[in-house]
N, C-alpha and C positions, 0 to 999 in steps of 0.2 A: 488495525495496526496504525501506529502513529505516522503522521506525514507532516512535512514542512515544506518550505520553498525548494529544498534540495531534491525531494522525491515525489512531490505531489503529482507531477506529470506522469509518473509511472502508474499511479493508482487511477488517475483520470483516463489515461489511454486504455486501461483494462476494463473500464466501465464501472469501477468501484464508486460507491457513494459515501459522501461524508456524513458522519453522525452529528447532526445539528451544528452547533457552533464549536464543538470540540475538535481538536486536531487529529482525529482518528477516522480511518476509512475502512469500509467493509472489504472483505476478500471475496471476489466473485467465484463462482464454481469453476470458471475457466482457469483462474490462477491456482485455486486449490487442487485441481486435477493435473496440473503440469508442474513437476517437481522443479524444473529449471526456472520457471516464472516465479513459483512460490519462494524459492531460495533468494532470487533477486529482490523480491518485494520485502521479504523478511529481513535481509541484510540492510536494505535501505532504511527500513523502519527502525532498526537498532541504531544505526548511525544518526537518525533524526533525533534520538533521545539525548544525544551528547552535546 
């Protein structure tokens, strides 16, 4: 999912890894399995595209 300065800390705190130099981070199994965390990360990623 896309990350920028506004939501990068959410991904890093969850242990996600950045895909090379691109502004995208992986979704960890922990985030994927918890609907509340997944929703938070997904919403922050959508906002990062604006």
